[in-house]
C-alpha positions as CSV (number, residue, x, y, z in Angstrom):
1,M,-0.1,0.0,0.1
2,M,1.3,3.3,-1.1
3,R,1.8,6.1,1.6
4,F,0.5,9.5,1.1
5,R,2.9,12.2,1.7
6,E,2.5,15.9,1.5
7,A,4.9,19.1,2.3
8,D,4.8,22.8,2.3
9,S,8.1,24.4,1.2
10,V,9.6,27.8,1.5
11,E,12.8,28.8,-0.8
12,T,14.4,32.0,0.5
13,H,17.5,32.0,-1.9
14,G,19.5,33.2,0.9
15,M,17.6,36.3,1.3
16,D,16.5,37.6,4.6
17,C,13.2,39.4,3.2
18,G,11.0,38.3,0.3
19,P,9.9,37.5,-2.3
20,Y,10.2,33.9,-1.4
21,E,9.0,31.0,-3.4
22,R,6.4,28.8,-1.7
23,W,4.9,25.5,-3.0
24,H,3.0,22.6,-1.7
25,D,3.9,19.0,-2.8
26,E,1.8,16.0,-2.8
27,W,3.2,12.3,-3.6
28,Y,3.0,8.7,-2.8
29,E,5.8,6.5,-1.4
30,C,6.4,3.0,-1.8
31,P,7.1,1.4,1.8
32,E,9.2,-1.3,0.1
33,C,11.5,0.8,-1.9
34,G,11.1,4.4,-1.0
35,A,10.3,5.5,-4.7
36,A,8.2,8.8,-5.1
37,F,5.4,8.9,-7.6
38,T,2.6,11.6,-8.2
39,A,-0.9,10.6,-8.5
40,A,-0.7,11.2,-12.4
41,E,2.1,8.6,-12.3
42,L,0.2,6.0,-10.3
43,E,-2.8,6.5,-12.6
44,A,-0.9,5.9,-15.8
45,A,0.6,2.6,-14.1
């Protein structure tokens, strides 16, 4: 059974003040090998 993972990230590029890049990632992780897949990749398989 694949594990659902998600994370919110901020990339500062070494700056103390903005603009910062912010994004939200969602993926599935194989518990046996640790490989990561998007929802679209799982649907295609």
